[in-house]
N, C-alpha and C positions, 0 to 999 in steps of 0.2 A: 491019281499020279496029278491032274492037274491042277488041284487046291495047293498040292506039294509046292510043284512049280509057284505057282502064283505067292502065296509065302514068303518064297526063297526070293522069288523078284524084287518084292518088296521090301524085304531086307536089305538088300542089296541099295535098291536105290536111298533108304534112309542110310545108309552107310555111307553113299557118294555127297548125299547133303549132308553129313557132319563134316566131310571129309572136305566139304568146299567153303562151308564155313569157317571152318578154322584156316584155312592157306588165307581165306578173307580177311581175318582178323592178323595175322602176319603180315600181311601186306600192308598195314596200317599202323601208319606214327602212332608209337605210344603214348597217352595223356598222362601225368602226374595228376594220379586222384590221392591227396594228402588226406582229405575228409575234414579238412578245418576249411570254417567260411572267408573267404576272401572281404575286402572294399566296398567291391559289388555286390556281393551276397547283402553285405551287412545293410547297404545303402537301400536294396531293396526291400529288405524288412523292416529295417523303420519305416520305410513310406509306407508299406503294408500293414503297418498298426495304429497310423495314422488313418489311413484307410479306412481299417477296421471299425478306429473310435465312432469315425462319421456313422459308418455303417450301423452301429446299436443305436445313436440316437440317433438317426432318421428314424429308423423302425420304431425305435420308441413313438417319437411323436407321432407316426402313422398310426400306430394302433390305439391313441388316445383319441385320434380322427377318426378311425374307420369303425371305433367296437366303442368307444365309450357311452355309447345312448343304449347298451345293454345292461350297464350298470343297475343295480335295483333304486326303486324310488325311495321318498322319503320313509324312513320307518313309518308303520302303523299300529307300533306299543309302545307305551310309555317310558319303556327303560333306553327303548332301540337309539334315540338320539347318544346316552354316552354312548353305548356299544359302537353309530359312527363316528364317534368325537374320538375317540380310543384307533379305531381302525383309521380314520386320515391321518390322525398325529403319527403314527407309525408309520406309516406311508410317506408321509414330508418328508422325515427324517431318514429314512430307506432312502428317499430317489434323491434328497442332498449330497448325503456321503456318497453314494454311491456315481452320483454326476461329477465328483471334485476328486473321488480313488480312481474311479475310469480314466478320467481327462489327464489325470498328472502323473499314471501308467503308464500309458502309450506315448505321453511326449520325453518321459522319460527314456521309454527305449526307442524314440527316435534322437532326443537329443544326444546321447550317452553312449549308439551305437559304437560298436570298434572300428577302428579304422588303425591302420598299419603306424607301428610308433606312440599309440598313445595308449598312454596307460592309464589303468583305473586307481582313482585316490582311494585309498582303504583305512579305517579304522576301527578297533576292536568294537568300543561301545562310545556312547553318548546317553550320558547320565539324565543331560534336562530334557534331550527328543525320547529318551524311552518312558520319563515322567508324564510327560505333556501326552503322546499318545495311548498311554491308559491309564491316565487320569479322567480325561476327557471320554472316553466310553463307559468308564466306569459312573461319570456323574451322570451321563444320558438314558442309561440300560438301567439304572438305579431308580432315577424319576418313571420311565416306563411300566417299570416292575411296580414299583408303589402307587401307582396313575391306574395299572390294569388292574393289580387285588383290592384296591379300592371301588372299581369300577366294579367287580367281579363280585365282591361281596355284595353291592347296591343290589344286583341284579340275581343273585342265587338268593338272595334272602326270604326265604317262603313264611310268608306270616298268614296265616290261613285261621279265619277269623266267622262271623255269623253271614257277613256279609258277601262272605266270597262263594262264587260258582265253584263245585268242584264237579270236576270231570274224569273220567278213566278215561285214556287211550290205549286201544286192546291193539297190539302191531301181530299178522299172522299172517306165512305166502299164502297170499299174497293182496293183502288189502287192510283197511282200518275199520275198526266200528269205536265210537264214542258211548260212554256209559254216565248219564247223566244221574245226579246225586238223590233230585227226587225235593217234595219238600221238605225233609229234614235235614238236607245238607250230607246228611250222610252214604258215603256209597256201604252196599251189603258187603258182606266175604263171597270171598269168591276163588273159584281154583280149576285148573283144567279137567279136575277130574268129573264135575259138574257138566260138562260140556253136553255130553248126551245126553240130559236130563231131559224129559219132556218130550220125547221125542225129535230132538236137536233142536226144536227152540232156545233152548238156553245158550244163546250166542257167546256169550263170555262167560261162561261157564260161575254163576251167580247162584250161593248157599241158600237153597229154599227155605231151608230153616231159620235164615239170621231177618230180622224182623226189619231190619235196616234197609233190606236190597227190594221190600215190596215193590218200593213206590222208584226203583231207579228206572230209567227211560234209556233204553240201546237203540242209537241210530247209525245210518252212516252217510249223514249229512252234519258235517260240525255248525253248529250255531252259537255266536259269540256276541252277548249283548255290550255294545260299546262302553267305554269308562267306569267297567266293573268288572275288579281284579277275578280272573281265571285261574285256578289253580289245578293245575295235571297233576295225574296218577297216571304213572304208563309201566305196562306189561308186554310180555310178546309169549305167547302160547308156542313158539316152536325157535326159531335161532333170533342172532341181535340184529335185533333192528335200530335205526332211528329214527323218532320223530322229528322232521324240519320243517320248518315254518320260516320259509326266507323273509317276508315282508314283515314279519315280526320277531324278526330278529332272535332267532327262538329254537334251541336242538337241546335236545335229552337222547341219550341211550336207552334203548328198552328191552331190559335182561330177560332170559330166562329166569324164571325163581322169584326174581325181589321184584320191588315196585321204586322206580325211580320220580321227583319230581322235577318240577316246575312252573314257572307261575307268571305272568303277564296282565299289565291292561291295558285291551284293545283301546285305541283311540282315534279311529280314520272309518269309518263306515263302507262296506262292499261298496254301496254307491255312490262315495261321495270321493273312494279312489279311483272309481273308472274315468270320473269328472278331471284327476293331477293328469295337468300336461304331460308329464314326462309318462304316465300310465296311456294318455293318448295316443300318442305317437308313437310307442312301441304298438302300439295293437296296430294303429295305423299301417306302418312297416309292416305286421305281420298278416295282416289281412291280403296284403299287397303279394307278398311271400304265397301264399295259399290260393290266392288265385291265378298266381302261373302256375304251382305245379297241378292246381282244378283242370287247368288247358290238356295237359296230356293224361288226367284220368278220364276225363271225358272224349279224349281223342279212341283211347284205348276202351271206351263201354260204361268204365267205369263212374259212380256218381263225384260229384264236385263235392270238394271239400266246403264243411259249413262255415260263417263267417266266425272268428272266434271272438269274445268276450271276453273281459280279464273277469277274472275270480279269485280267491286267495284260495292257496294251495296250500294240506300235509301231504310232506311226502318223505320215503324214506331213503336216507343217506348212509346207508349201507348198503355195498353188495350181497343180499340176500337171498340167490336165488336166480331161475332164466325170467323172472317173468318179474321184478326188480324193478325195471325201469316204468314197470304201470301199475305201482304199489302208492295210488294216492288216496286225497280225500279233499272234494270239497268244500273249504273255510265261506260260513257269509258270519260277516260283521253287520249289523243290524242294532233298532234301536234297542232301549229298554221294554219298551213295550210291543214292538212286533216279535222281540226274544218270546215275551211274556204269553203271547199268543200263540206264538209255536210250538211250544213245548207246554202247552194244553190243550193242544191237540195230538201227543204223543199219548202210545199204550204205554204204562206200565206195565212191568215185571209180573206185576199180578195179573194183570189181564191177557197179558201174552198165555202166561200158561195156564188160564182158565178151561 
């Protein structure tokens, strides 16, 4: 009974509040709401358009100032300069056109804002104006496309010869393995069906019946000789991965069931890149952040972060699973003499399976 009385009282209170609200609305002077903007509205919107123009330009300049130093340093591959030139030309054209069009858009929105008694001038077409804004973009875009095709052709022309270093990049969730072609310069046949051979020692599935694979070397740290063309042949064991080496301006998908290729010539050793002023500044900035983060870790009884040292990295640029973020392999670019010394100390496939 108490519950029923409580609900009844609440219902009556709600009805009373609703009635009071209706009485209050009726007591007010009715306002005319035509849903049409008046001169004050147009004046306000015109000024807001100008304010937004200033905002987006200020934000752009601030972004360049604040985060400009996180851009990659100079490319460490022979083709990287062509890649960067194409990117910067595209950026320059985009920013130039964006700056002009946005300025005109916001200026016209203010200058030609609606005013009482003001009628907009209208004409159906203007052949000369339409020709100008059609021909100019066609010429610019055609130039960019042709230059891009020329650059792409130069980058993707893989001309494997006897002096090329042939390396297979083998992707799997969630690590990379590299297989060097050995003294014969030829990679042995491989297939995922052979992965379990020799008690799991066959890490990339090399076919033990193919003699070209006996001198192959499988490692988990990629060493490259400076100044020598490296031809990468890429495979995936499970899902779609993407071999991404940002400092070399190189990226290629690793597709299950097929072999993809990419080639480049490293031009800067790891030790030389560590002395690059841009890299030195980045490393200093990163270590400053790591020191600050370490204070909190130490306060919680955890170990401090170790200082960061620059290394080239091979990353996966496809979201390939839960540990995608951790799928990386260190790349060491060194002199040919250092590379030959390193490769001579690695075990061949024949030695591993003995």
